[in-house]
py3Dmol code that shows the C-alpha trace and the ligand (Angstrom):
import py3Dmol

protein = """\
ATOM      1  CA  UNK A   1     -20.226 -22.839 -32.728  1.00  0.00           C
ATOM      2  CA  UNK A   2     -22.173 -22.843 -29.525  1.00  0.00           C
ATOM      3  CA  UNK A   3     -25.655 -23.661 -28.516  1.00  0.00           C
ATOM      4  CA  UNK A   4     -26.775 -20.397 -27.106  1.00  0.00           C
ATOM      5  CA  UNK A   5     -28.967 -19.009 -24.419  1.00  0.00           C
ATOM      6  CA  UNK A   6     -29.074 -21.751 -21.842  1.00  0.00           C
ATOM      7  CA  UNK A   7     -28.704 -21.148 -18.128  1.00  0.00           C
ATOM      8  CA  UNK A   8     -27.253 -23.781 -15.890  1.00  0.00           C
ATOM      9  CA  UNK A   9     -28.091 -24.339 -12.280  1.00  0.00           C
ATOM     10  CA  UNK A  10     -25.160 -26.361 -11.150  1.00  0.00           C
ATOM     11  CA  UNK A  11     -22.095 -28.055 -12.420  1.00  0.00           C
ATOM     12  CA  UNK A  12     -22.546 -31.372 -10.750  1.00  0.00           C
ATOM     13  CA  UNK A  13     -19.997 -33.535 -12.453  1.00  0.00           C
ATOM     14  CA  UNK A  14     -16.963 -32.980 -14.595  1.00  0.00           C
ATOM     15  CA  UNK A  15     -16.155 -35.868 -16.842  1.00  0.00           C
ATOM     16  CA  UNK A  16     -13.306 -35.658 -19.309  1.00  0.00           C
ATOM     17  CA  UNK A  17     -13.395 -38.345 -21.899  1.00  0.00           C
ATOM     18  CA  UNK A  18     -10.854 -38.834 -24.625  1.00  0.00           C
ATOM     19  CA  UNK A  19     -12.159 -41.307 -27.101  1.00  0.00           C
ATOM     20  CA  UNK A  20     -11.503 -42.429 -30.598  1.00  0.00           C
ATOM     21  CA  UNK A  21     -13.873 -44.648 -32.550  1.00  0.00           C
ATOM     22  CA  UNK A  22     -11.662 -46.338 -35.080  1.00  0.00           C
ATOM     23  CA  UNK A  23      -9.441 -49.249 -34.348  1.00  0.00           C
ATOM     24  CA  UNK A  24      -6.396 -47.483 -35.801  1.00  0.00           C
ATOM     25  CA  UNK A  25      -6.763 -44.781 -33.180  1.00  0.00           C
ATOM     26  CA  UNK A  26      -5.763 -45.020 -29.571  1.00  0.00           C
ATOM     27  CA  UNK A  27      -8.504 -44.731 -27.039  1.00  0.00           C
ATOM     28  CA  UNK A  28      -8.070 -42.940 -23.759  1.00  0.00           C
ATOM     29  CA  UNK A  29     -10.690 -42.199 -21.169  1.00  0.00           C
ATOM     30  CA  UNK A  30      -9.961 -39.721 -18.381  1.00  0.00           C
ATOM     31  CA  UNK A  31     -12.666 -39.121 -15.829  1.00  0.00           C
ATOM     32  CA  UNK A  32     -12.505 -36.283 -13.340  1.00  0.00           C
ATOM     33  CA  UNK A  33     -15.263 -36.612 -10.775  1.00  0.00           C
ATOM     34  CA  UNK A  34     -16.747 -33.945  -8.593  1.00  0.00           C
ATOM     35  CA  UNK A  35     -18.878 -34.628  -5.543  1.00  0.00           C
ATOM     36  CA  UNK A  36     -21.853 -36.005  -7.480  1.00  0.00           C
ATOM     37  CA  UNK A  37     -20.452 -38.349 -10.091  1.00  0.00           C
ATOM     38  CA  UNK A  38     -22.469 -39.835 -12.870  1.00  0.00           C
ATOM     39  CA  UNK A  39     -23.321 -43.399 -12.063  1.00  0.00           C
ATOM     40  CA  UNK A  40     -21.229 -46.007 -13.826  1.00  0.00           C
ATOM     41  CA  UNK A  41     -24.289 -46.809 -15.918  1.00  0.00           C
ATOM     42  CA  UNK A  42     -24.615 -43.166 -16.958  1.00  0.00           C
ATOM     43  CA  UNK A  43     -20.912 -42.978 -17.783  1.00  0.00           C
ATOM     44  CA  UNK A  44     -21.266 -46.038 -19.964  1.00  0.00           C
ATOM     45  CA  UNK A  45     -24.232 -44.473 -21.760  1.00  0.00           C
ATOM     46  CA  UNK A  46     -22.301 -41.226 -22.338  1.00  0.00           C
ATOM     47  CA  UNK A  47     -19.309 -43.142 -23.760  1.00  0.00           C
ATOM     48  CA  UNK A  48     -21.623 -45.152 -25.985  1.00  0.00           C
ATOM     49  CA  UNK A  49     -23.245 -41.948 -27.220  1.00  0.00           C
ATOM     50  CA  UNK A  50     -19.924 -40.244 -28.021  1.00  0.00           C
ATOM     51  CA  UNK A  51     -18.697 -43.314 -29.896  1.00  0.00           C
ATOM     52  CA  UNK A  52     -21.975 -43.478 -31.772  1.00  0.00           C
ATOM     53  CA  UNK A  53     -21.709 -39.782 -32.709  1.00  0.00           C
ATOM     54  CA  UNK A  54     -18.184 -40.119 -34.047  1.00  0.00           C
ATOM     55  CA  UNK A  55     -19.211 -43.112 -36.155  1.00  0.00           C
ATOM     56  CA  UNK A  56     -22.395 -41.432 -37.364  1.00  0.00           C
ATOM     57  CA  UNK A  57     -20.471 -38.342 -38.516  1.00  0.00           C
ATOM     58  CA  UNK A  58     -17.762 -40.517 -40.088  1.00  0.00           C
ATOM     59  CA  UNK A  59     -20.489 -42.389 -41.993  1.00  0.00           C
ATOM     60  CA  UNK A  60     -21.266 -39.112 -43.771  1.00  0.00           C
ATOM     61  CA  UNK A  61     -17.980 -37.192 -43.763  1.00  0.00           C
ATOM     62  CA  UNK A  62     -15.403 -39.982 -43.593  1.00  0.00           C
ATOM     63  CA  UNK A  63     -12.884 -40.541 -40.807  1.00  0.00           C
ATOM     64  CA  UNK A  64     -11.803 -37.379 -39.038  1.00  0.00           C
ATOM     65  CA  UNK A  65      -8.201 -36.378 -39.714  1.00  0.00           C
ATOM     66  CA  UNK A  66      -7.107 -35.936 -36.098  1.00  0.00           C
ATOM     67  CA  UNK A  67      -5.963 -39.054 -34.259  1.00  0.00           C
ATOM     68  CA  UNK A  68      -7.939 -38.396 -31.111  1.00  0.00           C
ATOM     69  CA  UNK A  69     -10.918 -36.279 -30.188  1.00  0.00           C
ATOM     70  CA  UNK A  70     -10.894 -34.807 -26.695  1.00  0.00           C
ATOM     71  CA  UNK A  71     -14.442 -34.357 -25.430  1.00  0.00           C
ATOM     72  CA  UNK A  72     -15.107 -32.698 -22.102  1.00  0.00           C
ATOM     73  CA  UNK A  73     -18.497 -33.448 -20.615  1.00  0.00           C
ATOM     74  CA  UNK A  74     -19.942 -31.477 -17.734  1.00  0.00           C
ATOM     75  CA  UNK A  75     -23.105 -32.815 -16.176  1.00  0.00           C
ATOM     76  CA  UNK A  76     -25.690 -30.221 -15.123  1.00  0.00           C
ATOM     77  CA  UNK A  77     -29.243 -30.266 -13.841  1.00  0.00           C
ATOM     78  CA  UNK A  78     -30.614 -28.810 -17.107  1.00  0.00           C
ATOM     79  CA  UNK A  79     -33.817 -30.484 -18.266  1.00  0.00           C
ATOM     80  CA  UNK A  80     -32.746 -31.083 -21.872  1.00  0.00           C
ATOM     81  CA  UNK A  81     -30.196 -33.824 -22.628  1.00  0.00           C
ATOM     82  CA  UNK A  82     -27.542 -31.633 -24.302  1.00  0.00           C
ATOM     83  CA  UNK A  83     -28.151 -27.948 -23.588  1.00  0.00           C
ATOM     84  CA  UNK A  84     -24.833 -26.599 -24.828  1.00  0.00           C
ATOM     85  CA  UNK A  85     -21.705 -27.422 -26.784  1.00  0.00           C
ATOM     86  CA  UNK A  86     -18.720 -25.735 -28.354  1.00  0.00           C
ATOM     87  CA  UNK A  87     -15.518 -26.500 -30.200  1.00  0.00           C
ATOM     88  CA  UNK A  88     -12.252 -25.781 -28.440  1.00  0.00           C
ATOM     89  CA  UNK A  89      -9.487 -25.071 -30.935  1.00  0.00           C
ATOM     90  CA  UNK A  90      -5.966 -26.002 -29.921  1.00  0.00           C
ATOM     91  CA  UNK A  91      -3.074 -28.250 -30.807  1.00  0.00           C
ATOM     92  CA  UNK A  92      -5.680 -30.988 -30.907  1.00  0.00           C
ATOM     93  CA  UNK A  93      -9.164 -29.605 -31.496  1.00  0.00           C
ATOM     94  CA  UNK A  94     -11.774 -30.799 -29.052  1.00  0.00           C
ATOM     95  CA  UNK A  95     -15.332 -30.340 -27.911  1.00  0.00           C
ATOM     96  CA  UNK A  96     -16.936 -29.245 -24.674  1.00  0.00           C
ATOM     97  CA  UNK A  97     -20.519 -30.182 -23.975  1.00  0.00           C
ATOM     98  CA  UNK A  98     -22.869 -29.830 -21.066  1.00  0.00           C
ATOM     99  CA  UNK A  99     -25.328 -32.603 -20.563  1.00  0.00           C
ATOM    100  CA  UNK A 100     -28.544 -32.456 -18.590  1.00  0.00           C
ATOM    101  CA  UNK A 101     -31.141 -34.992 -17.600  1.00  0.00           C
ATOM    102  CA  UNK A 102     -31.318 -38.194 -19.613  1.00  0.00           C
ATOM    103  CA  UNK A 103     -32.587 -41.682 -19.000  1.00  0.00           C
ATOM    104  CA  UNK A 104     -31.758 -43.473 -22.215  1.00  0.00           C
ATOM    105  CA  UNK A 105     -29.110 -43.440 -24.928  1.00  0.00           C
ATOM    106  CA  UNK A 106     -31.767 -42.564 -27.487  1.00  0.00           C
ATOM    107  CA  UNK A 107     -32.392 -39.186 -25.840  1.00  0.00           C
ATOM    108  CA  UNK A 108     -28.745 -38.237 -26.313  1.00  0.00           C
ATOM    109  CA  UNK A 109     -28.582 -39.622 -29.859  1.00  0.00           C
ATOM    110  CA  UNK A 110     -31.594 -37.627 -30.975  1.00  0.00           C
ATOM    111  CA  UNK A 111     -29.997 -34.305 -29.939  1.00  0.00           C
ATOM    112  CA  UNK A 112     -28.169 -32.458 -32.746  1.00  0.00           C
ATOM    113  CA  UNK A 113     -25.396 -30.828 -30.693  1.00  0.00           C
ATOM    114  CA  UNK A 114     -22.804 -33.621 -30.920  1.00  0.00           C
ATOM    115  CA  UNK A 115     -23.152 -33.940 -34.712  1.00  0.00           C
ATOM    116  CA  UNK A 116     -22.901 -30.171 -35.099  1.00  0.00           C
ATOM    117  CA  UNK A 117     -19.753 -29.802 -33.012  1.00  0.00           C
ATOM    118  CA  UNK A 118     -18.025 -32.832 -34.541  1.00  0.00           C
ATOM    119  CA  UNK A 119     -18.734 -31.448 -38.035  1.00  0.00           C
ATOM    120  CA  UNK A 120     -16.824 -28.302 -37.051  1.00  0.00           C
ATOM    121  CA  UNK A 121     -13.708 -30.414 -36.542  1.00  0.00           C
ATOM    122  CA  UNK A 122     -13.716 -31.206 -40.278  1.00  0.00           C
ATOM    123  CA  UNK A 123     -12.905 -27.611 -41.220  1.00  0.00           C
ATOM    124  CA  UNK A 124     -10.180 -25.241 -40.006  1.00  0.00           C
ATOM    125  CA  UNK A 125     -10.930 -22.197 -37.887  1.00  0.00           C
ATOM    126  CA  UNK A 126     -12.033 -19.295 -40.077  1.00  0.00           C
ATOM    127  CA  UNK A 127     -11.869 -15.546 -39.431  1.00  0.00           C
ATOM    128  CA  UNK A 128     -14.929 -14.114 -37.639  1.00  0.00           C
ATOM    129  CA  UNK A 129     -16.287 -12.556 -40.821  1.00  0.00           C
ATOM    130  CA  UNK A 130     -16.395 -16.041 -42.366  1.00  0.00           C
ATOM    131  CA  UNK A 131     -18.198 -17.672 -39.452  1.00  0.00           C
ATOM    132  CA  UNK A 132     -21.258 -18.023 -41.673  1.00  0.00           C
ATOM    133  CA  UNK A 133     -19.274 -20.627 -43.654  1.00  0.00           C
ATOM    134  CA  UNK A 134     -18.256 -22.490 -40.475  1.00  0.00           C
ATOM    135  CA  UNK A 135     -21.704 -22.426 -38.891  1.00  0.00           C
ATOM    136  CA  UNK A 136     -23.337 -23.198 -42.223  1.00  0.00           C
ATOM    137  CA  UNK A 137     -21.164 -26.281 -42.652  1.00  0.00           C
ATOM    138  CA  UNK A 138     -21.917 -27.557 -39.145  1.00  0.00           C
ATOM    139  CA  UNK A 139     -25.639 -26.777 -39.399  1.00  0.00           C
ATOM    140  CA  UNK A 140     -25.878 -28.425 -42.810  1.00  0.00           C
ATOM    141  CA  UNK A 141     -24.008 -31.559 -41.838  1.00  0.00           C
ATOM    142  CA  UNK A 142     -25.646 -31.988 -38.438  1.00  0.00           C
ATOM    143  CA  UNK A 143     -28.870 -32.418 -40.427  1.00  0.00           C
ATOM    144  CA  UNK A 144     -27.342 -34.560 -43.188  1.00  0.00           C
ATOM    145  CA  UNK A 145     -25.714 -36.830 -40.585  1.00  0.00           C
ATOM    146  CA  UNK A 146     -29.040 -37.224 -38.792  1.00  0.00           C
ATOM    147  CA  UNK A 147     -30.726 -38.015 -42.121  1.00  0.00           C
ATOM    148  CA  UNK A 148     -28.132 -40.512 -43.319  1.00  0.00           C
ATOM    149  CA  UNK A 149     -28.018 -42.289 -39.979  1.00  0.00           C
ATOM    150  CA  UNK A 150     -31.828 -42.518 -39.869  1.00  0.00           C
ATOM    151  CA  UNK A 151     -32.146 -40.357 -36.765  1.00  0.00           C
ATOM    152  CA  UNK A 152     -34.433 -38.186 -38.898  1.00  0.00           C
ATOM    153  CA  UNK A 153     -36.866 -39.629 -41.385  1.00  0.00           C
ATOM    154  CA  UNK A 154     -36.706 -38.059 -44.846  1.00  0.00           C
ATOM    155  CA  UNK A 155     -39.886 -36.118 -44.066  1.00  0.00           C
ATOM    156  CA  UNK A 156     -38.527 -34.796 -40.784  1.00  0.00           C
ATOM    157  CA  UNK A 157     -35.270 -33.820 -42.460  1.00  0.00           C
ATOM    158  CA  UNK A 158     -37.049 -31.774 -45.123  1.00  0.00           C
ATOM    159  CA  UNK A 159     -39.364 -30.190 -42.529  1.00  0.00           C
ATOM    160  CA  UNK A 160     -36.448 -29.214 -40.269  1.00  0.00           C
ATOM    161  CA  UNK A 161     -34.413 -27.801 -43.159  1.00  0.00           C
ATOM    162  CA  UNK A 162     -37.403 -25.812 -44.376  1.00  0.00           C
ATOM    163  CA  UNK A 163     -38.130 -24.494 -40.863  1.00  0.00           C
ATOM    164  CA  UNK A 164     -34.483 -23.499 -40.384  1.00  0.00           C
ATOM    165  CA  UNK A 165     -34.378 -21.699 -43.712  1.00  0.00           C
ATOM    166  CA  UNK A 166     -37.567 -19.833 -42.789  1.00  0.00           C
ATOM    167  CA  UNK A 167     -35.975 -18.746 -39.499  1.00  0.00           C
ATOM    168  CA  UNK A 168     -32.923 -17.576 -41.416  1.00  0.00           C
ATOM    169  CA  UNK A 169     -35.068 -15.616 -43.835  1.00  0.00           C
ATOM    170  CA  UNK A 170     -37.007 -13.962 -41.010  1.00  0.00           C
ATOM    171  CA  UNK A 171     -33.774 -13.082 -39.199  1.00  0.00           C
ATOM    172  CA  UNK A 172     -32.408 -11.438 -42.365  1.00  0.00           C
ATOM    173  CA  UNK A 173     -35.191  -8.854 -42.068  1.00  0.00           C
ATOM    174  CA  UNK A 174     -34.010  -8.075 -38.531  1.00  0.00           C
ATOM    175  CA  UNK A 175     -30.254  -8.329 -39.034  1.00  0.00           C
ATOM    176  CA  UNK A 176     -29.717  -6.412 -42.239  1.00  0.00           C
ATOM    177  CA  UNK A 177     -26.464  -5.778 -44.072  1.00  0.00           C
ATOM    178  CA  UNK A 178     -23.700  -7.782 -45.696  1.00  0.00           C
ATOM    179  CA  UNK A 179     -23.346 -11.343 -44.472  1.00  0.00           C
ATOM    180  CA  UNK A 180     -19.647 -10.954 -43.633  1.00  0.00           C
ATOM    181  CA  UNK A 181     -20.351  -7.863 -41.533  1.00  0.00           C
ATOM    182  CA  UNK A 182     -23.237  -9.539 -39.696  1.00  0.00           C
ATOM    183  CA  UNK A 183     -21.045 -12.617 -39.118  1.00  0.00           C
ATOM    184  CA  UNK A 184     -18.328 -10.439 -37.609  1.00  0.00           C
ATOM    185  CA  UNK A 185     -20.833  -9.146 -35.056  1.00  0.00           C
ATOM    186  CA  UNK A 186     -22.938 -12.299 -34.721  1.00  0.00           C
ATOM    187  CA  UNK A 187     -22.675 -12.629 -30.931  1.00  0.00           C
ATOM    188  CA  UNK A 188     -23.315  -8.947 -30.185  1.00  0.00           C
ATOM    189  CA  UNK A 189     -26.263  -8.865 -32.592  1.00  0.00           C
ATOM    190  CA  UNK A 190     -27.481 -12.327 -31.640  1.00  0.00           C
ATOM    191  CA  UNK A 191     -27.818 -12.877 -35.369  1.00  0.00           C
ATOM    192  CA  UNK A 192     -27.369 -16.640 -35.129  1.00  0.00           C
ATOM    193  CA  UNK A 193     -30.293 -17.699 -37.300  1.00  0.00           C
ATOM    194  CA  UNK A 194     -29.286 -15.494 -40.207  1.00  0.00           C
ATOM    195  CA  UNK A 195     -25.636 -16.532 -40.038  1.00  0.00           C
ATOM    196  CA  UNK A 196     -26.215 -20.259 -39.464  1.00  0.00           C
ATOM    197  CA  UNK A 197     -28.927 -20.718 -42.070  1.00  0.00           C
ATOM    198  CA  UNK A 198     -27.456 -18.538 -44.802  1.00  0.00           C
ATOM    199  CA  UNK A 199     -24.372 -20.709 -44.404  1.00  0.00           C
ATOM    200  CA  UNK A 200     -26.486 -23.872 -44.589  1.00  0.00           C
ATOM    201  CA  UNK A 201     -28.083 -22.541 -47.793  1.00  0.00           C
ATOM    202  CA  UNK A 202     -24.562 -22.120 -49.219  1.00  0.00           C
ATOM    203  CA  UNK A 203     -23.987 -25.865 -48.884  1.00  0.00           C
ATOM    204  CA  UNK A 204     -27.427 -26.750 -50.259  1.00  0.00           C
ATOM    205  CA  UNK A 205     -26.574 -24.662 -53.322  1.00  0.00           C
ATOM    206  CA  UNK A 206     -23.087 -26.176 -53.537  1.00  0.00           C
ATOM    207  CA  UNK A 207     -24.531 -29.699 -53.616  1.00  0.00           C
ATOM    208  CA  UNK A 208     -27.103 -28.695 -56.251  1.00  0.00           C
ATOM    209  CA  UNK A 209     -24.379 -27.103 -58.393  1.00  0.00           C
ATOM    210  CA  UNK A 210     -22.096 -30.134 -58.028  1.00  0.00           C
ATOM    211  CA  UNK A 211     -24.921 -32.380 -59.165  1.00  0.00           C
ATOM    212  CA  UNK A 212     -25.756 -30.087 -62.093  1.00  0.00           C
ATOM    213  CA  UNK A 213     -22.101 -29.950 -63.136  1.00  0.00           C
ATOM    214  CA  UNK A 214     -21.967 -33.730 -63.398  1.00  0.00           C
ATOM    215  CA  UNK A 215     -19.471 -34.001 -60.536  1.00  0.00           C
ATOM    216  CA  UNK A 216     -18.867 -37.491 -59.199  1.00  0.00           C
ATOM    217  CA  UNK A 217     -18.750 -36.063 -55.684  1.00  0.00           C
ATOM    218  CA  UNK A 218     -21.108 -34.446 -53.243  1.00  0.00           C
ATOM    219  CA  UNK A 219     -19.945 -31.938 -50.626  1.00  0.00           C
ATOM    220  CA  UNK A 220     -19.537 -34.634 -47.957  1.00  0.00           C
ATOM    221  CA  UNK A 221     -17.313 -36.729 -50.198  1.00  0.00           C
ATOM    222  CA  UNK A 222     -15.162 -33.695 -50.984  1.00  0.00           C
ATOM    223  CA  UNK A 223     -14.871 -32.947 -47.294  1.00  0.00           C
ATOM    224  CA  UNK A 224     -13.824 -36.567 -46.702  1.00  0.00           C
ATOM    225  CA  UNK A 225     -11.070 -36.161 -49.301  1.00  0.00           C
ATOM    226  CA  UNK A 226     -10.102 -32.849 -47.737  1.00  0.00           C
ATOM    227  CA  UNK A 227      -9.460 -34.676 -44.435  1.00  0.00           C
ATOM    228  CA  UNK A 228      -6.922 -36.892 -46.138  1.00  0.00           C
ATOM    229  CA  UNK A 229      -5.098 -34.377 -48.298  1.00  0.00           C
ATOM    230  CA  UNK A 230      -5.328 -31.061 -46.588  1.00  0.00           C
ATOM    231  CA  UNK A 231      -7.035 -30.608 -43.228  1.00  0.00           C
ATOM    232  CA  UNK A 232      -3.949 -30.982 -41.043  1.00  0.00           C
ATOM    233  CA  UNK A 233      -1.933 -28.533 -43.149  1.00  0.00           C
ATOM    234  CA  UNK A 234      -4.447 -25.700 -43.478  1.00  0.00           C
ATOM    235  CA  UNK A 235      -4.040 -22.239 -41.962  1.00  0.00           C
ATOM    236  CA  UNK A 236      -6.269 -21.565 -38.967  1.00  0.00           C
ATOM    237  CA  UNK A 237      -8.135 -18.361 -38.189  1.00  0.00           C
ATOM    238  CA  UNK A 238      -6.447 -16.258 -40.872  1.00  0.00           C
ATOM    239  CA  UNK A 239      -8.308 -13.755 -43.028  1.00  0.00           C
ATOM    240  CA  UNK A 240      -7.700 -16.010 -46.037  1.00  0.00           C
ATOM    241  CA  UNK A 241      -8.486 -19.370 -44.361  1.00  0.00           C
ATOM    242  CA  UNK A 242     -12.029 -19.618 -45.713  1.00  0.00           C
ATOM    243  CA  UNK A 243     -10.956 -18.658 -49.236  1.00  0.00           C
ATOM    244  CA  UNK A 244      -8.190 -21.267 -49.069  1.00  0.00           C
ATOM    245  CA  UNK A 245     -10.733 -23.854 -47.878  1.00  0.00           C
ATOM    246  CA  UNK A 246     -13.258 -23.269 -50.679  1.00  0.00           C
ATOM    247  CA  UNK A 247     -10.472 -23.097 -53.267  1.00  0.00           C
ATOM    248  CA  UNK A 248      -9.272 -26.490 -52.043  1.00  0.00           C
ATOM    249  CA  UNK A 249     -12.758 -27.972 -52.414  1.00  0.00           C
ATOM    250  CA  UNK A 250     -12.855 -26.656 -55.993  1.00  0.00           C
ATOM    251  CA  UNK A 251      -9.527 -28.252 -56.825  1.00  0.00           C
ATOM    252  CA  UNK A 252     -10.691 -31.562 -55.304  1.00  0.00           C
ATOM    253  CA  UNK A 253     -13.886 -31.522 -57.369  1.00  0.00           C
ATOM    254  CA  UNK A 254     -12.233 -30.223 -60.529  1.00  0.00           C
ATOM    255  CA  UNK A 255     -15.113 -27.709 -60.828  1.00  0.00           C
ATOM    256  CA  UNK A 256     -15.329 -23.991 -60.180  1.00  0.00           C
ATOM    257  CA  UNK A 257     -18.219 -23.961 -57.732  1.00  0.00           C
ATOM    258  CA  UNK A 258     -17.201 -23.149 -54.170  1.00  0.00           C
ATOM    259  CA  UNK A 259     -15.076 -20.035 -54.707  1.00  0.00           C
ATOM    260  CA  UNK A 260     -17.597 -18.195 -56.930  1.00  0.00           C
ATOM    261  CA  UNK A 261     -20.390 -19.173 -54.526  1.00  0.00           C
ATOM    262  CA  UNK A 262     -18.323 -17.960 -51.566  1.00  0.00           C
ATOM    263  CA  UNK A 263     -17.698 -14.629 -53.288  1.00  0.00           C
ATOM    264  CA  UNK A 264     -21.421 -14.264 -53.934  1.00  0.00           C
ATOM    265  CA  UNK A 265     -22.505 -15.233 -50.428  1.00  0.00           C
ATOM    266  CA  UNK A 266     -20.028 -13.326 -48.295  1.00  0.00           C
ATOM    267  CA  UNK A 267     -21.312  -9.934 -49.398  1.00  0.00           C
ATOM    268  CA  UNK A 268     -24.971 -10.809 -49.851  1.00  0.00           C
ATOM    269  CA  UNK A 269     -27.573  -8.733 -48.072  1.00  0.00           C
ATOM    270  CA  UNK A 270     -30.375 -11.133 -48.946  1.00  0.00           C
ATOM    271  CA  UNK A 271     -31.418 -14.548 -47.789  1.00  0.00           C
ATOM    272  CA  UNK A 272     -30.977 -17.078 -50.630  1.00  0.00           C
ATOM    273  CA  UNK A 273     -34.046 -18.664 -52.203  1.00  0.00           C
ATOM    274  CA  UNK A 274     -33.938 -22.421 -51.723  1.00  0.00           C
ATOM    275  CA  UNK A 275     -36.775 -24.248 -53.463  1.00  0.00           C
ATOM    276  CA  UNK A 276     -38.392 -27.587 -52.640  1.00  0.00           C
ATOM    277  CA  UNK A 277     -36.622 -29.240 -55.546  1.00  0.00           C
ATOM    278  CA  UNK A 278     -33.218 -28.400 -54.025  1.00  0.00           C
ATOM    279  CA  UNK A 279     -34.266 -29.898 -50.691  1.00  0.00           C
ATOM    280  CA  UNK A 280     -35.691 -32.991 -52.383  1.00  0.00           C
ATOM    281  CA  UNK A 281     -32.416 -33.419 -54.254  1.00  0.00           C
ATOM    282  CA  UNK A 282     -30.600 -33.813 -50.940  1.00  0.00           C
ATOM    283  CA  UNK A 283     -32.630 -36.924 -50.176  1.00  0.00           C
ATOM    284  CA  UNK A 284     -31.141 -38.504 -53.307  1.00  0.00           C
ATOM    285  CA  UNK A 285     -27.653 -37.118 -52.801  1.00  0.00           C
ATOM    286  CA  UNK A 286     -27.548 -38.347 -49.189  1.00  0.00           C
ATOM    287  CA  UNK A 287     -29.428 -41.658 -48.915  1.00  0.00           C
ATOM    288  CA  UNK A 288     -29.927 -43.227 -45.536  1.00  0.00           C
ATOM    289  CA  UNK A 289     -27.055 -45.597 -44.893  1.00  0.00           C
ATOM    290  CA  UNK A 290     -28.325 -47.470 -41.887  1.00  0.00           C
ATOM    291  CA  UNK A 291     -26.455 -47.757 -38.681  1.00  0.00           C
ATOM    292  CA  UNK A 292     -23.599 -50.120 -38.074  1.00  0.00           C
ATOM    293  CA  UNK A 293     -23.333 -49.261 -34.387  1.00  0.00           C
ATOM    294  CA  UNK A 294     -25.907 -49.307 -31.659  1.00  0.00           C
TER     295      UNK A 294
END
"""
ligand_1 = """\
1
ZN
Zn -21.371 -24.195 -34.521
"""
view = py3Dmol.view(width=600, height=400)
view.addModel(protein, "pdb")
view.setStyle({"model": 0}, {"cartoon": {"style": "trace"}})
view.addModel(ligand_1, "xyz")
view.setStyle({"model": 1}, {"stick": {}})
view.zoomTo()
view.show()
């Protein structure tokens, strides 16, 4: 859920922005300045970026179910554009992000953090032992969103997915044991790569199995339907929340794919084998859709 391991030198500006990208939603912007405010030009760029991110994610996953998305931005002197982000669960789920140095909108758009955190808002909070499913979903869709919105080329997408899977595989040799147990202790163990990328592999396999089964839907399309039918009503943070979630995706697809895969993954001690064919399939399943917003 968070981008880890970054130190911050100062909290220069606190900017709270409530925005909503679709015309049916209300739009509210609340700015709380500290002594060194972002310039009005920088504020405009940040707002443009957040709107872009919401649209980019909606291009892949459909409109988000909640009517507004609170995003708290804290400006820091960090050298990278978006050094840290996390989801804040509450009555209305939101996001907190720290931003660092940036000169252009493109620098913010090419960072994955916003797409990752927004993807988390499409699923309910799961129990700690199921965090692999949550982080896998966000890691998978941050990359799919960046592919479909042409932030990554197809080649870069495949290279980044392959590199991530390799990191996950390497981390599985360090962080041994059942995936649910490692997920439960992810922060203490610093087992992020194993947890995040085993979860991403789950969704790669789910898309391959959906395709093989002849399903009309890919995972993103099922998640879009889930927003409409179910997201607002789902249990949050319960021991059964993840099982309920995957069961719902199975009923939406009319196939028995997610629950059996979940049962296999949650106790696995091994990193799944994902071949080049499965990665290449994603390029076909998720074609680039261009960008309606700039
Ligand atoms: Zn995450």
